[in-house]
N, C-alpha and C positions, 0 to 999 in steps of 0.2 A: 560510911563503912561501919558495920556492926562489929566492934572489936572482939566482943565475947564470942560471936559466931566464928570469926576468923581464927581465934585461938583454939576453939573446939575442933575446927577442921584441920588446923595445923597439927594438933596433938594426935588426932585420929590418923592422919597421914603418916606421921612418924611411927605410930604403933603398928600400922599395917605394912610398913616396909622396914623391918628392924635391921639395925646394924649388928655387927659381931661384937663391937666394943663401943662403950660410950663413956665420955668424961664430961663433967660440968665445969665451966669456967665462968664464975660470977653469974650464974643463971643461963649461960649459953650452952646449948646441947651440942657437943662436939662428937661426931660419929665416925666410926672406922669400920670398913668391910673389905680390907685388902685391895682397895681401889676400884671395886666393882660398883658402878653407878655413882653419880654425883650425889643423889639423894642420901645414900648410905655412907658417904665419905665427905661430909661437909659440916661446917659449924652453923648452927641454927640459933640466931639471936632472937628468941621469942619471949624470954623472961629477963628480968633484971633491970635496974635503973641504968641510965646512960653512963654515968660514972666516968672512969678514966679509960676511954675507948682505945687510945694507942697502946696502953699497957695490956689491955685485954686482947687486942689483936696480936701483940707480941707473944702472949701465952698460948694462943691458938696456934700460931706459926711454930712455936717450939714443940708442941705436941705432934704436929704433922711432920716436922723435921725429924723428930725421934722415930716416927713410924716410916720414914723414907717416902713420904707422900707429899705431893703439892698441896698447898692450902686452898681450900674452897669454902666460900661463904654462901649460904643460901638465904637470900633476903626476901622477906615478906613485909606487908604493912606493919608488922609487929616489931621490926628492927628499929633500933634507935635512929632518929633522923640524921645524926651526924656521922653515922658509920660509913655510908656509901662514899661520901667525898674523901674520907681517909683512905679507903681501899683503892679508890681511883688514883689517889696521890701515890700509892705504893705500886702502881702499874697492874692492878688486878683488872682483868678484862670482864666486861659484862656480857653474858651469853645466856641462851636458852630461856627466854621469857616463857612462862607457863601459866595457863589459866586454870584456876580451881573453879569448877562449876558444880551446882547443886540442883536437885530436882525433888519435887514432892511425889512420893511414891503413891499416895492416895489417888492421884490424878492419872496413874498409869495402869493399864491392864497387865496382870501378871501372865506373861506368855512364855512358857518354857518350850523350847524347840524339842521335837521328838528325838533328835540326834544329840541332845545335850547330855553329857556324862560328867558328874562330879566325881573326881578321883579321891581315893582314901587319904592321900597326903602328899606332901611335897616330893617325896621320893619317887612317886609314880608320875608326877606332873612335870617335873623339871626338864626331862629329856625331850618329850614331844613339844613342850612349850618353847624351849630354846631353839629347836629346829624351826618352828613356825616364826619365831622372832628373829631368826638368822643370827643368833648369838653363837660365838665360838664355844666348842665343847669344853675348853679350859675353864670357862666361867661357871660351869654347872655345879661343881662341888661348893663354891662360895654361895651361889644362889640357894642351893638346898639348905646349907647351914643357916643362912639368914632366915629363910621361911620357916624352918623348924623351930626357931626361937620366938615366933610370933605368939603373943598372948591372946589377942582377940580371936574369934572363931573365923577360920577361912573356908572358902570354897574354891578348890582347885578345879576349874572347869575346862573341859574340852568339848568341841563340837565335831561330831562325826558325820561323814557322808560315805555310805557303803563301807563302814567299818574303818575308814581312814580319817585321822585327825585333820581338820581343815581350818580350825580356828581355836583360839584359846583365850582364857581370861582368868583373873583372880578377883574374887569378891571377898571382902572382909567386913564382918558384922561386929559392931561395937555399940551397945546401947540402942538408941533409935536411929543410928546411922549405918549405912552400908557403903563401903568404898569400892570402886572398880579400878583395877590395875592390870597392866600387862596384856591388854587386849591386842591380839594380832590375828591376821588372816593369811592363809597360804597365798603367797604372791601370785601364783598361777591361777587362783580362783577368785580374785578380787572382782568387785562390781557384780556379785551374785547374791547380795543380801546377807552374806555370812557374818559380817561385822554387826549388823543389826540383830541377827538371830542370837549370837553369843551374848551381846549386851542385854537383850531382853531376858534371856535365860538367867543370867547372873542377877538381874534386878528381881526376877521372880523368886529366886532363892533368897535374896535379901528380905523381900516381903514376907516370906515364910518364916524368917527368923524374928519377925516383929519390927523390922526397920520401917521408919516413917519417911526418912529422907535418904537420898543417895548423893554421893559426891564422886568426883573424878578429877584427874589432873591431865591436861592436854596441852601440848606445845602450841603456843599462840599462832604460829604459822601453819598449823595443820588444818587447812580449810575443810578438807573432806571429812575428817573426824568431827570437827566442830559443827558442821552441818548435820551430820548424823545425830549427834547428841542434842542439838537444838530441836530436831524433830521429835525427840523423846521428852522435851520439856526442860532440858538443862539450861540454866542461866548462870552467868558469871557471878561469882562471889568476890574473888580477889585474884591477884596475880603474885607470883614470885619469880625470881630469877637468880642467877648465880654470878658471883664475882670470883674469878679463877686466877690463881698465880700460874705463870707458865712453867715453873719448875719448883721443886722443894726449896724453901728459903735457905740461904746460906747461913 
């Protein structure tokens, strides 16, 4: 494992999916977004020495308790090796193993679909994207607030067929990297090449921003998506997963 590469990808991923509030606990990045998505509502131990891990866990739990949220830890290869056994001992469940994959953009043709439309901002993108992702309408204000806080340059993409949105995705350019997020296809139109079309279009946008490498995060068990990305040249960099408390700590 190239630790420097993992750190770069982890930082880029956090920047591309901003939380509404952030606190630091001895180098751990503790994020809050009113409970919307685990990525934006988890403690990320990517910095800091191992130190007094039980005390640090206590401090994270206190922050989430004050926010009325359950405690979630997002664990990558950067986490202190003694942390996971401690969380397991506190009955934190391990869930949602996710693969971070990267690809060399120089080896990819830039292919932007004629139906690809980059929207001006999050305000225009959130509603059609949420419909395609089958997210409840109640989450849209939180998602919009999160995305409007993003510092790197985003592309809020839609794929249209006959003027109708059929796929969506978010690309985020930061230095020589472009990250892909929130790719979704209309469930009624799957197996028609739309996932590949929106992905290629977002990658072409990233190439136009000067990115040399692409990265994405995909649930380990999503075989269809991983096959699609493998066909584009994506290969595994590392994995992360969550340790989740069943309720806010007492």
